[in-house]
N, C-alpha and C positions, 0 to 999 in steps of 0.2 A: 277093157281098161277100167280101172276103178277110179272113181271120183269121190271127193269128200262129201259128207252129208251137208246139205244146206240147212240153214236155220229154219225155224217154224215159219216166220214171216216170209222168208224166201220161198219156201215150199208152197205156201198159200198163194203168193204172187204168181208162181209158176202156172197154177191151174187156169189162169185167165189171160194174162198178158205176156210180157217178156219178163221172166223171172230173174231175180238176182241170185247168183251163186258165188261161193268163194272160189278163188283161183285154184287151179289144179296143182300148182307148185308154189314154193315159197320164195324163189329168187326174184330179184328186182326186174321191172320192165326196162326195156332199152329203147333208145331213140333210133329211128331208122332213117338214113339218108338226110340227117339234119345235123345242125351244130348247136345242140342244147348242152349247156353246162351240167355237171353233176348236180349242182344245186337246183337248177331249173327242173331237171328230171324228178328230183325228190319232191319239189313243190307240186309238180303236175300229178305225181302219184298220190300225194297226200290229199290234194284238193279233189282229184278224181274219185278216190276211194270214199271220201266224206260225202261228196255229192251223190254217188251211187247209193250209199247207205241211207242217206236222207230220203231219196225218192222211194227206195224200197220200203222204208218204214212208213212213209206217208200213204202209199198204196196198200201195203200189207195189212194195216190196221182195218181198213174198210173191207178188203177182200176176205179177211178172216171172219168178220161178222156176217158177210153175205153168204159165204160157204156154209157156215154153221146154221144160218136161218133158212136158206133156200137151195143149197146145193150149187152145182156148176151153172145152172140156168140163171140163178139170182146173181152169181158172181159175174157172169157175162154182162148182165144189165148194169151192174155197178161199174165194171170196166168201161163200158161204152159211155156212161154218163160222167164219170169222174176222172178217168185216167189222164186224159189230155189236160184238163184244167189243173189237176194236181201237179202234173209235170211242169206246166208253165209257172205255177205258183212257187214250186220248189226252185226253179231257175231264178225267179225274180228275187228270191232271198239270198242268192249267191252273188257276192259283189264282183267276182272275177270269172264266173263260169256259167255255162249253160248246159244242163243235163237233158239228154233225150234217150230214147231206146230205138234200136234198129235191128233188122234181120234180113236175110236173103229171101225168106218166105214170110211175109207179114200178114197179119190179120187186119190191122188198121193201116190204111194207106198213108196216114200221117207219119208212120214210122218207116216209110220206104227208104232204102239205103242210097247214099250218094255213091259216086264211083269210087271214092276213097274208102268208104265203108265196105263196099262190095269187095274191094281188094283185100282188106284185112280179114273179112269173114271167109272169103274163099281160101285164103292162106291157112286159116285155122281149120277149115273143113278138110283140106288136104293133109294137114298134120294128123288129124284124127283118123283119116282113112288109112294112113300109113302106120297107125298104131302108136303114134307119139303123143306125149302129153302136151297140153296147151300151156303157154305161159300164163301167169296170173293176170297180166295186163299188157297193154302195148301203148307206147307213147310215140306220137308222130308230130313233127313240127309242121305247121301250116303257114308259116310266115314269120317275120320278125316279131319276136316276143309273143308268139301264138302257138298253141299246141292242142292236140286232141288226145284224150285218154280213152282207151277202149277196155272194157271188162267183159270177158266171155261169159256166156250163159249156157249151161249144160242142161239138157233135158233130164229131169228126174221122173220117177214113176208117177208122181202126182200130176205132172204136166200132161200125162196122157189122157186124163179125164176130159180135157178139151182140145188137146193137140195130137192125139193118137190116131188110131184107125177109125174113120167115120162109121164104119159098119158096126162098131161096138158102142157108138153113142146111142143114148136113149132117143126116142122120137121127139121128146120135148126139147132136148139139147140140140138136136139137128135142126129143128124148126127155129129155135132161138138164134142159132148161128146164121141160118139163112136170112132171117129177118134183120139182124143187126149188122152182119158182115157178109153181104152177098158176094163179095170178091175175095173171100177168105182163102189164103194160101197156106196158112199155118196149121196144117194137118199132116197126118201120116208120119209123125216123128216117132222115134224109138228111144228108149232110155239110153243115155250116153251121147245122143246126137247134139250138135251145136244148135241151140235155139236162136241165138242172136247175141246182142251185146248192149251194155250201157255205153253211151257215147257222151263224153264230157268235153266241151270246147272251153279252153282256158286262156285268159289273157295274162301274160307274164309281165313283171316289172322290167 
């Protein structure tokens, strides 16, 4: 299945953490088992997309510099040191939203999925396994005037530098991963696999 090219920042972000990628199709996300108005869904899509873009940009700038200066090993150090603080700082600047990253197989345990996250990600994996395209995003209501926006993250070739077959990693990269992420599960991915998602919790008026 063919997926659209990611942006430069998105590709760089892919090499270390949970990368941002454009949606696989252009149609709107839909609410599932909820009573969100069309206006609320539009708001969630807009806020969720903007929050995801902001976090991607904040992380991507630093990862680009790290990859250029020291390769994947240096990028991993940057990820370990700044990714979570930047995620928190990005959320603090959003008046109505909190943005995080999650996956079924995480590198950083701070990104471990909730049961709701797991359900969405498992649904998407099943879609890919059946040869179907993923939606660009998904909106789920979590209560009165509350919703969560999910944006899928697809594995690109550059992601395999740190998330592919460990037997192909350099000794230095393998040691860096063992030192920084001893419980790492985010390996053995192939191009086109679902890596994870941006998750944006949003308070609605």
